[in-house]
C-alpha positions as CSV (number, residue, x, y, z in Angstrom):
1,M,91.9,-75.0,-149.3
2,A,93.8,-73.9,-152.4
3,T,90.5,-73.8,-154.3
4,Q,89.0,-71.6,-151.7
5,H,92.0,-69.2,-151.9
6,V,91.7,-69.1,-155.8
7,N,87.9,-68.5,-155.6
8,S,88.5,-65.8,-152.9
9,N,91.1,-64.0,-155.2
10,S,88.8,-64.4,-158.2
11,F,85.8,-63.0,-156.2
12,S,88.0,-60.1,-154.9
13,K,89.1,-59.3,-158.5
14,N,85.5,-59.4,-159.7
15,A,84.4,-57.2,-156.8
16,D,87.1,-54.7,-157.6
17,R,86.0,-54.7,-161.3
18,V,82.4,-54.2,-160.3
19,E,83.3,-51.5,-157.9
20,G,85.3,-49.7,-160.6
21,T,82.5,-50.0,-163.1
22,V,80.0,-48.6,-160.6
23,K,82.3,-45.7,-159.7
24,S,82.8,-45.0,-163.3
25,A,79.0,-45.0,-163.9
26,V,78.4,-42.8,-160.9
27,D,81.1,-40.3,-162.1
28,S,79.7,-40.3,-165.6
29,T,76.1,-39.8,-164.3
30,R,77.3,-37.0,-162.0
31,E,79.1,-35.2,-164.9
32,Q,76.0,-35.5,-167.1
33,A,73.8,-34.2,-164.3
34,Q,76.1,-31.3,-163.8
35,H,76.1,-30.5,-167.5
36,L,72.3,-30.6,-167.6
37,M,72.1,-28.3,-164.5
38,E,74.4,-25.8,-166.1
39,E,72.5,-25.9,-169.4
40,A,69.1,-25.5,-167.5
41,K,70.6,-22.5,-165.6
42,S,71.7,-21.0,-168.9
43,Y,68.3,-21.4,-170.4
44,A,66.7,-19.9,-167.2
45,E,69.1,-16.9,-167.3
46,T,68.3,-16.3,-171.0
47,G,64.6,-16.6,-170.4
48,T,64.8,-14.1,-167.5
49,K,66.8,-11.7,-169.7
50,V,64.3,-11.9,-172.5
51,A,61.4,-11.4,-170.1
52,R,63.1,-8.4,-168.5
53,D,63.7,-6.9,-171.9
54,K,60.2,-7.4,-173.1
55,Y,58.8,-5.9,-169.8
56,K,61.0,-2.8,-170.5
57,D,59.7,-2.6,-174.0
58,V,56.1,-2.8,-172.9
59,E,56.8,-0.3,-170.1
60,N,58.2,2.1,-172.7
61,V,55.2,1.7,-175.0
62,V,52.8,2.3,-172.2
63,K,54.7,5.4,-171.2
64,D,54.7,6.7,-174.7
65,K,51.0,6.1,-175.2
66,S,50.2,7.7,-171.9
67,E,52.1,10.8,-172.9
68,Y,50.4,10.8,-176.2
69,L,47.0,10.5,-174.5
70,A,47.8,13.3,-172.1
71,D,48.9,15.6,-174.9
72,Y,45.7,14.8,-176.9
73,I,43.5,15.6,-173.9
74,K,45.3,18.9,-173.4
75,E,45.0,19.8,-177.1
76,Q,41.3,18.7,-177.5
77,P,39.7,18.7,-174.0
78,I,36.1,18.9,-175.2
79,K,36.5,16.1,-177.8
80,S,38.2,14.1,-175.0
81,V,35.3,14.6,-172.6
82,V,32.7,13.6,-175.3
83,I,34.7,10.4,-176.1
84,A,35.0,9.6,-172.4
85,L,31.2,10.0,-171.9
86,G,30.6,7.8,-174.9
87,V,32.9,5.1,-173.6
88,G,31.3,5.4,-170.2
89,Y,27.8,5.1,-171.6
90,F,28.8,2.1,-173.7
91,L,30.4,0.3,-170.8
92,N,27.4,1.1,-168.6
93,S,25.1,-0.4,-171.2
94,I,27.2,-3.6,-171.4
95,C,27.4,-4.0,-167.6
96,K,23.6,-3.7,-167.1
97,K,22.9,-6.7,-169.4
């Protein structure tokens, strides 16, 4: 019986050590996962900001070019019509092929 009691105590101590090791591994894994999630969130936020800034840049360029084109058409309406006819003829000839 004494041997069983010693084996039972030894088993209990080993089980406690294993449980502690598993808990430590789980905690460490949880911390690493949390860190990776925070890092991924940071990258996503940075990417979103960069994309938003680039979109605004493109929007400004399009607006500027549209204003330039409108001014050019007002300043040279006949030349603008001739250019538009030429572009239309060119696109028409491409589409027919």
